Each structure stands twice: as C-alpha cells, then as structure tokens.
MARBA-3410 file (N, C-alpha, C, O; in Angstrom, 1 decimal):
112
-14.1,-14.1,-14.0,-15.2,-14.5,-13.2,-15.0,-15.8,-12.6,-14.6,-16.8,-13.4 ~ -15.1,-16.0,-11.3,-14.9,-17.2,-10.7,-16.2,-17.6,-10.0,-16.9,-16.8,-9.4 ~ -16.5,-18.9,-10.2,-17.8,-19.3,-9.6,-17.8,-20.8,-9.3,-16.8,-21.5,-9.6 ~ -18.9,-21.3,-8.7,-19.1,-22.7,-8.4,-19.9,-23.2,-9.6,-20.8,-22.6,-10.1 ~ -19.5,-24.4,-10.0,-20.1,-25.1,-11.2,-20.7,-26.4,-10.7,-20.3,-27.0,-9.7
-21.8,-26.8,-11.4,-22.5,-28.1,-11.0,-21.6,-29.3,-11.3,-21.6,-30.3,-10.6 ~ -20.8,-29.3,-12.4,-20.0,-30.4,-12.8,-18.7,-30.4,-12.0,-18.3,-31.4,-11.4 ~ -18.1,-29.2,-11.9,-16.8,-29.0,-11.2,-17.1,-28.1,-10.0,-18.1,-27.3,-10.1 ~ -16.4,-28.1,-9.0,-16.5,-27.2,-7.9,-16.1,-25.8,-8.2,-16.8,-24.9,-7.9 ~ -15.0,-25.7,-9.0,-14.5,-24.4,-9.3,-14.3,-24.2,-10.8,-13.8,-25.1,-11.5
-14.7,-23.0,-11.3,-14.5,-22.6,-12.7,-14.1,-21.2,-12.7,-14.9,-20.3,-12.2 ~ -13.0,-20.9,-13.3,-12.5,-19.5,-13.4,-12.5,-19.1,-14.9,-11.9,-19.8,-15.7 ~ -13.1,-18.0,-15.2,-13.2,-17.6,-16.6,-12.6,-16.2,-16.6,-13.2,-15.2,-16.1 ~ -11.4,-16.0,-17.2,-10.8,-14.7,-17.4,-11.5,-14.0,-18.5,-11.9,-14.5,-19.4 ~ -11.5,-12.6,-18.3,-12.1,-11.8,-19.4,-11.3,-11.9,-20.7,-10.1,-12.0,-20.6
-12.0,-11.8,-21.8,-11.4,-11.9,-23.1,-10.4,-10.8,-23.2,-10.7,-9.6,-22.9 ~ -9.2,-11.1,-23.7,-8.2,-10.1,-24.0,-7.5,-9.5,-22.8,-6.7,-8.5,-22.9 ~ -7.6,-10.1,-21.6,-7.0,-9.6,-20.4,-5.5,-9.9,-20.4,-5.0,-10.8,-20.9 ~ -4.8,-8.9,-19.8,-3.4,-9.1,-19.4,-3.4,-9.3,-17.9,-3.6,-8.4,-17.2 ~ -3.1,-10.5,-17.5,-3.2,-10.9,-16.1,-1.9,-10.4,-15.4,-0.8,-10.8,-15.8
-2.1,-9.6,-14.4,-1.0,-9.1,-13.6,-1.1,-9.7,-12.2,-2.0,-10.4,-11.8 ~ 0.0,-9.4,-11.4,0.1,-10.1,-10.1,-1.2,-9.8,-9.2,-1.6,-10.8,-8.6 ~ -1.7,-8.6,-9.2,-2.9,-8.3,-8.4,-4.1,-9.2,-8.8,-4.8,-9.6,-8.0 ~ -4.2,-9.3,-10.1,-5.3,-10.2,-10.6,-5.2,-11.6,-10.1,-6.2,-12.2,-9.7 ~ -4.0,-12.1,-10.2,-3.7,-13.5,-9.8,-4.0,-13.6,-8.3,-4.6,-14.6,-7.9
-3.5,-12.7,-7.5,-3.7,-12.8,-6.1,-5.2,-12.7,-5.7,-5.7,-13.5,-4.8 ~ -6.0,-11.9,-6.4,-7.4,-11.8,-6.1,-8.1,-13.1,-6.5,-9.0,-13.6,-5.8 ~ -7.7,-13.7,-7.7,-8.3,-14.9,-8.1,-8.0,-16.1,-7.1,-8.9,-16.9,-6.8 ~ -6.7,-16.1,-6.7,-6.3,-17.2,-5.7,-7.1,-17.0,-4.4,-7.5,-18.0,-3.8 ~ -7.2,-15.8,-3.9,-8.0,-15.6,-2.7,-9.4,-16.0,-2.8,-10.0,-16.6,-1.9
-10.0,-15.8,-4.0,-11.4,-16.1,-4.2,-11.5,-17.7,-4.3,-12.5,-18.2,-3.8 ~ -10.6,-18.3,-4.9,-10.6,-19.8,-5.0,-10.6,-20.4,-3.6,-11.3,-21.2,-3.3 ~ -9.7,-19.8,-2.7,-9.6,-20.3,-1.4,-10.9,-20.0,-0.6,-11.3,-20.9,0.2 ~ -11.5,-18.9,-0.8,-12.7,-18.5,-0.1,-13.8,-19.5,-0.5,-14.6,-20.0,0.3 ~ -14.0,-19.7,-1.8,-15.1,-20.6,-2.3,-14.9,-22.0,-1.9,-15.8,-22.8,-1.7
-13.6,-22.4,-1.7,-13.3,-23.8,-1.3,-13.5,-24.1,0.1,-13.7,-25.3,0.5 ~ -13.5,-23.1,0.9,-13.8,-23.2,2.4,-13.0,-24.3,3.0,-13.5,-25.1,3.8 ~ -11.7,-24.3,2.7,-10.8,-25.2,3.3,-10.7,-26.6,2.7,-9.8,-27.4,3.1 ~ -11.5,-26.9,1.7,-11.4,-28.2,1.0,-10.7,-28.0,-0.3,-10.6,-26.9,-0.8 ~ -10.2,-29.1,-0.9,-9.5,-29.1,-2.2,-10.5,-29.5,-3.3,-11.3,-30.5,-3.1
-10.5,-28.8,-4.4,-11.4,-29.2,-5.5,-10.7,-29.0,-6.8,-9.8,-28.1,-6.9 ~ -11.0,-29.8,-7.9,-10.5,-29.5,-9.2,-11.0,-28.2,-9.7,-12.1,-27.8,-9.4 ~ -10.2,-27.6,-10.6,-10.7,-26.3,-11.1,-10.4,-26.2,-12.6,-9.3,-26.5,-13.1 ~ -11.4,-25.7,-13.4,-11.2,-25.4,-14.8,-11.0,-23.9,-14.9,-11.7,-23.1,-14.4 ~ -9.9,-23.6,-15.6,-9.5,-22.2,-15.9,-9.7,-21.9,-17.4,-8.9,-22.4,-18.2
-10.7,-21.1,-17.7,-10.9,-20.7,-19.1,-10.0,-19.5,-19.4,-10.3,-18.4,-18.9 ~ -8.9,-19.7,-20.1,-8.0,-18.6,-20.4,-8.0,-18.3,-21.9,-7.0,-17.6,-22.3 ~ -9.0,-18.7,-22.6,-9.0,-18.4,-24.0,-8.9,-16.9,-24.3,-9.6,-16.1,-23.6 ~ -8.1,-16.5,-25.2,-7.8,-15.2,-25.7,-7.2,-14.3,-24.6,-7.2,-13.1,-24.7 ~ -6.6,-14.9,-23.6,-5.8,-14.1,-22.6,-4.6,-13.5,-23.4,-4.0,-14.2,-24.2
-4.4,-12.2,-23.2,-3.4,-11.5,-23.9,-2.0,-11.8,-23.4,-1.1,-12.0,-24.2 ~ -1.8,-11.8,-22.1,-0.5,-12.0,-21.5,-0.7,-12.3,-20.0,-1.7,-12.1,-19.4 ~ 0.4,-12.9,-19.4,0.4,-13.2,-18.0,1.8,-12.7,-17.5,2.8,-13.2,-17.9 ~ 1.8,-11.7,-16.6,3.0,-11.1,-16.1,3.8,-12.1,-15.3,3.3,-13.2,-14.8 ~ 5.1,-11.8,-15.2,6.0,-12.7,-14.4,5.5,-12.8,-12.9,5.5,-13.9,-12.3
5.0,-11.6,-12.4,4.5,-11.7,-11.0,3.3,-12.5,-10.9,3.1,-13.2,-9.9 ~ 2.4,-12.5,-11.9,1.2,-13.4,-11.9,1.6,-14.9,-12.0,1.1,-15.7,-11.3 ~ 2.6,-15.2,-12.8,3.1,-16.6,-12.9,3.6,-17.0,-11.6,3.5,-18.2,-11.2 ~ 4.3,-16.1,-10.9,4.9,-16.5,-9.5,3.7,-16.8,-8.6,3.8,-17.8,-7.8 ~ 2.7,-16.0,-8.6,1.5,-16.2,-7.7,0.9,-17.6,-8.1,0.5,-18.3,-7.2
0.7,-17.9,-9.4,0.1,-19.2,-9.8,0.9,-20.4,-9.3,0.4,-21.5,-9.3 ~ 2.2,-20.1,-8.9,3.0,-21.2,-8.4,2.8,-21.5,-6.9,3.4,-22.4,-6.4 ~ 2.0,-20.7,-6.3,1.7,-20.8,-4.8,0.6,-21.8,-4.6,-0.3,-21.9,-5.4 ~ 0.6,-22.6,-3.5,-0.5,-23.5,-3.2,-1.8,-22.7,-3.0,-1.8,-21.6,-2.5 ~ -2.9,-23.4,-3.5,-4.2,-22.9,-3.2,-5.1,-24.1,-3.0,-4.6,-25.2,-2.9
-6.4,-23.8,-3.0,-7.4,-24.9,-2.7,-7.6,-25.8,-3.9,-8.4,-26.8,-3.8 ~ -7.1,-25.5,-5.1,-7.3,-26.3,-6.2,-6.5,-27.6,-6.1,-5.3,-27.5,-5.8 ~ -7.1,-28.7,-6.3,-6.4,-30.0,-6.3,-5.8,-30.4,-7.6,-4.8,-31.1,-7.7 ~ -6.4,-29.9,-8.7,-6.0,-30.1,-10.1,-6.5,-28.9,-10.9,-7.5,-28.4,-10.6 ~ -5.7,-28.5,-11.8,-6.1,-27.4,-12.7,-6.0,-27.7,-14.1,-4.9,-28.1,-14.6
-7.1,-27.5,-14.8,-7.1,-27.7,-16.3,-7.2,-26.3,-16.9,-8.1,-25.6,-16.7 ~ -6.2,-26.0,-17.7,-6.2,-24.7,-18.4,-6.8,-24.9,-19.7,-6.4,-25.7,-20.5 ~ -7.9,-24.1,-20.0,-8.6,-24.3,-21.3,-8.4,-23.1,-22.2,-8.6,-22.0,-21.8 ~ -7.8,-23.4,-23.4,-7.6,-22.3,-24.3,-8.1,-22.7,-25.7,-8.6,-23.9,-25.9 ~ -8.0,-21.8,-26.7,-8.5,-22.1,-28.0,-7.5,-21.8,-29.1,-7.9,-22.0,-30.3
-6.4,-21.3,-28.8,-5.5,-20.8,-29.9,-4.0,-21.2,-29.5,-3.7,-21.6,-28.4 ~ -3.2,-21.0,-30.5,-1.7,-21.2,-30.3,-1.2,-20.2,-29.3,-0.3,-20.6,-28.5 ~ -1.7,-19.0,-29.3,-1.3,-18.0,-28.3,-1.6,-18.5,-26.9,-0.8,-18.4,-26.0 ~ -2.8,-19.0,-26.7,-3.2,-19.6,-25.4,-2.3,-20.7,-25.0,-1.9,-20.8,-23.8 ~ -1.9,-21.5,-25.9,-1.0,-22.6,-25.6,0.4,-22.1,-25.2,1.0,-22.6,-24.3
0.9,-21.1,-25.9,2.2,-20.5,-25.5,2.1,-19.9,-24.1,3.0,-20.1,-23.3 ~ 1.0,-19.2,-23.8,0.9,-18.6,-22.5,0.8,-19.7,-21.4,1.4,-19.6,-20.3 ~ 0.0,-20.8,-21.7,-0.1,-21.9,-20.8,1.3,-22.5,-20.6,1.6,-22.9,-19.4 ~ 2.1,-22.7,-21.6,3.4,-23.3,-21.5,4.3,-22.4,-20.5,5.1,-23.0,-19.8 ~ 4.1,-21.1,-20.6,4.8,-20.2,-19.6,4.4,-20.6,-18.2,5.2,-20.7,-17.3
3.1,-20.7,-18.0,2.6,-21.1,-16.6,3.1,-22.5,-16.2,3.5,-22.7,-15.1 ~ 3.0,-23.4,-17.2,3.4,-24.8,-16.9,4.9,-24.9,-16.7,5.4,-25.9,-16.1 ~ 5.6,-23.9,-17.2,7.1,-23.9,-17.1,7.6,-23.5,-15.7,8.8,-23.6,-15.5 ~ 6.7,-23.1,-14.8,7.1,-22.8,-13.5,7.6,-24.1,-12.9,7.0,-25.1,-13.0 ~ 8.8,-24.0,-12.3,9.5,-25.2,-11.8,8.7,-26.1,-10.9,8.7,-27.3,-11.1
7.9,-25.5,-10.0,7.1,-26.4,-9.1,5.7,-25.8,-9.1,5.4,-24.8,-8.4 ~ 4.8,-26.5,-9.7,3.4,-26.1,-9.6,2.8,-26.8,-8.4,3.2,-27.9,-8.0 ~ 1.8,-26.1,-7.7,1.3,-26.7,-6.5,0.4,-27.9,-6.6,0.1,-28.6,-5.7 ~ -0.1,-28.2,-7.9,-0.9,-29.3,-8.1,-0.8,-29.7,-9.6,-0.3,-28.9,-10.4 ~ -1.3,-30.9,-9.9,-1.2,-31.3,-11.3,-2.0,-30.2,-12.2,-3.1,-29.9,-11.9
-1.4,-29.8,-13.3,-1.9,-28.8,-14.2,-1.6,-29.2,-15.6,-0.5,-29.5,-15.9 ~ -2.7,-29.1,-16.5,-2.5,-29.4,-17.9,-3.3,-28.4,-18.7,-4.3,-27.8,-18.3 ~ -2.9,-28.3,-20.0,-3.5,-27.4,-21.0,-4.4,-28.3,-21.9,-4.0,-29.3,-22.3 ~ -5.6,-27.8,-22.2,-6.5,-28.4,-23.1,-7.1,-27.4,-24.1,-7.3,-26.2,-23.7 ~ -7.5,-27.9,-25.2,-8.3,-27.1,-26.2,-9.7,-27.6,-26.2,-10.6,-26.9,-26.9
-10.0,-28.7,-25.6,-11.4,-29.2,-25.5,-11.9,-29.2,-24.1,-11.2,-29.7,-23.2 ~ -13.0,-28.5,-23.9,-13.6,-28.4,-22.6,-13.9,-29.8,-22.0,-13.7,-30.1,-20.9 ~ -14.5,-30.7,-22.9,-14.9,-32.0,-22.4,-13.6,-32.8,-22.0,-13.7,-33.5,-21.0 ~ -12.5,-32.7,-22.7,-11.3,-33.4,-22.4,-10.8,-32.9,-21.0,-10.3,-33.6,-20.2 ~ -10.9,-31.6,-20.9,-10.4,-31.0,-19.6,-11.3,-31.4,-18.4,-10.7,-31.8,-17.4
-12.6,-31.4,-18.6,-13.5,-31.9,-17.5,-13.2,-33.4,-17.2,-13.2,-33.8,-16.1 ~ -13.1,-34.2,-18.3,-12.8,-35.6,-18.0,-11.5,-35.8,-17.2,-11.5,-36.6,-16.3 ~ -10.5,-35.1,-17.6,-9.2,-35.2,-16.8,-9.4,-34.7,-15.4,-8.9,-35.4,-14.5 ~ -10.1,-33.7,-15.2,-10.4,-33.2,-13.8,-11.1,-34.2,-13.0,-10.9,-34.3,-11.8 ~ -12.1,-34.9,-13.6,-12.9,-35.9,-12.9,-12.1,-37.2,-12.5,-12.6,-38.0,-11.7
-10.9,-37.4,-13.2,-10.1,-38.6,-12.9,-9.6,-38.6,-11.4,-9.2,-39.6,-10.9 ~ -9.6,-37.4,-10.8,-9.0,-37.3,-9.5,-9.5,-38.3,-8.5,-9.2,-38.3,-7.4
END
C-alpha cells in the first residue's frame, strides 16, 4: 500500500510475507512518481516480513524515481538481509538506509 503521510510525503507498506517481483516494483515506482507529481520527497518503505525481492525488482529499485531519500524499515534479521541485497545495488538513485526503528527512520528522512 502506498500513500501520502502527514509526517512524510510518501510511505510504502508492502504486504506481509510478500515476494516482491519486477512487476510489483514497477507498479510501486510508478505510483511513487504519480503521487509526487514531479517533486522529490523522502519516502519510508515498510518492508517488515518481506519474504524475498527478485533480481528484476532489485534492478527496478536502482532506477531513479521521485523519492529524494528512502528509509527501509524492517523488524528482523531476514529484513536486514533483504535490505542489504537492495543496498548492495552498485548505484542507488538516492540516499537509502535500513532501520529497525520507525522513529529513527523518520528522523533520518527529516534531515534532508
């Protein structure tokens, strides 16, 4: 679910247990760009309990979008491993970090 948030402009919450594939990533990125209406905004991505992220999805996440900074929020070691795969993309389009605390993630996003 992607939506507009009062604290942050963009907040993406993946369904629990999802295996994110390329089409999911493309749809999410298109929605981010649509909601941003040409402006850049920080984005919180709640990826807690994500099952996996395909190679194709990781490639899509490496493409530029309207997010100016991305905080990946997870709650487990599995989430951290998945985030490290995403963060391991050689060139991310904007600053991106993994957090287990939503408040720390929001604070970092507001530093922009």
